[in-house]
N, C-alpha and C positions, 0 to 999 in steps of 0.2 A: 916434654914439649919440644925440646931441642932436637931429639931423635926423629920426631914426626916431621919437622921442618926439613931436616937433612934428607929424609926418605922422599919427601915431596920434591925437593930440588933434584935429587938423583933421578927420579922418574921423569921429571921435566927435561933433564939433559938427555936421557936415553931416548925419549920420544922425539926431541928435536934432531938429534943425530940420526935416528932411524928415518925420519921424514926426508931430510936432505941427502942422507947416504943412500937411500933406496933409489932416488932419481939417478944418482951417479952409477950405482950398481947395475940397474936395469937399462942404462943408457937411454933414459927418457928423452924423447925428441929426436933420437938418432934413428932414421928410417931410410930404407932403400926399397925402391919399387922393383919387384921381381920381373926380369925380362922373360919373354916367351922363348923357350928353347926347344919346343916340339918341332920335329923335322930336322933338327941339327944333329951332326955327328957328336958323340960324347966328348971327344977331345976339343972340338970347337966350342961347345957349350961350357966346358970346364974353364977354358981360357977366358971366355967372356965373363963368366961368373967370378972368377978369381980377380979380374980387374975391378969388379964392383965390390969386392970384399965379401963375397959369398963362396960357399963350398958346395960340392956336388958328390952324391953317392948313388951308384947304380944299385937298385934293390931287386930288379927282376928283368927277365928277358922273356918276351912273348913272340909269337909269329903271327903277323897280320899281313896277308897277301896284298892288301891295298896300299901299304906303306913301303917306302924304300927300305932295303935291308940295312941294318946297322944304325938307324936313326932313332932319336928319342921319340917315343909315342905318348908318353904321359909324364907329367911333372907335378910335384907337390912341394911347397905351396904353388898355387896356380899363378899364371902371369898376371901382372898388375896389382898383386897384393903387396902390402907394406910389411917389411920384415926388418929386423936389426942386422947390423953388419956381423959377419961371422956365421950367419944362419946356414944350415945344411939344407940343400935342395935334394929331394929324393926323386930319381927318375927311373922310368922303365924303358928299355931299349928293344927295338925290333930285331929278331934273330936274323943272322946273315944267310941261313939256309932253312929249307922246310924241314920240320921235325919228322921223324919216323914214328908211325903209330901202328898199333896192332889192328889187323883187319878184323872187323866185327863179323859175327856169324849171322849171315843173311839167309842161309838156306833153312827150310822148314819154318819160315815165318811168312806172313802176308806181304804182298808187294808194298802196301802202304807203310807197314812197319819197317820194311827194308829201306824204303826211301828216307824215313825219319832217322834210322840208324846211320845211314850214309851221311846225311846232313850233320848230325850230331858229331860224327867222327871227323868231319872236315873233308869228306870224300865227295866226288862228283859222280852222279848217275850218268852212265853212258848209254850204250845200245841195250834195248830190251828185246830178247828173242822169246817168242811165244811158242810153246809146244803143247800139242794136244794131250789131254788126259781125261778120263771119264769123271773124275772127281777132283776136289781141291782146287777150285778156280782161284786164280791170283796168288797161288802159293809159289814162292821162290824155290826153285830146285837146283839152281846153279849160280855161281858167281865167278867172274873172270876179270883178269887184269892183263891187258896186252894180248888178248886172245887165248890166254892160258888159265886153266882153273886155279883158283887160289883158296887155300884153307883158312879158316878163322884162326886168328892168332899170329899169322905171318906178318912181318913188318913191311909196311908200304909208306911212301912219302905222303904227307898230308897234301890234299888236293889232287890225288890220283883219281883217274876215271875208272869206274867199276861197271862192267857190263853184267846184266842179270838174265837168267833164263827163268821164265815164268810160265806156269800152267794156265792154259786157256781151254775151258771145257766147251766153248762154242766154236772152235775151229773144227774143220773136218779132219777125221783121223789121219788122212794122208798128207795134209799140208801143215807146214810150219810158217810162221811169219816173224819178220824182224822189223822193229820200229826204232826210230830215234827218240830218245827221252824227251827232247824239247818239243816234239810234235805230238806226243801222245798224252792221252788222259785215261786214267783208269777210274772207274766208278768207286766211290768210297764204300768200304765194307760196312755192313750193318751189324 
């Protein structure tokens, strides 16, 4: 009976210490409201967070043309969330220059597919030149950057304008036509 009483007392002491010790260990009641650092330069954000007892780590770099170069574009935890002091804030920073990407193969595919490939690659559709051919209407037969032909796989800056040469079976054989991409519509293929 004596051993059972000691065992019960031991368990009660452990539970009491755990209950009160857990609050101290997890810093219960200690909270900091996370500030908004999106749009700030990393060194500015790090100084601000350090003053508040928070830490920062850059986990990724992306390129967003609508944001200023070198600023924070995403943060976790989000602004206005409650966190403990010493918490790490994970941020994504906008790249300082446009990345180089591989030029997609636009030739021998439909005009609509070429537009989708350009958009997915982060490239801009420029002038469209139509050339007559007896068959293969709306087939892309050439791609140019800065007036020069460009092969698939060559490196270009994201956001580069790409001009296309497209087959039009309805033109007269002796005439070619050039159109600005913003002014033109091509019927959807069936």
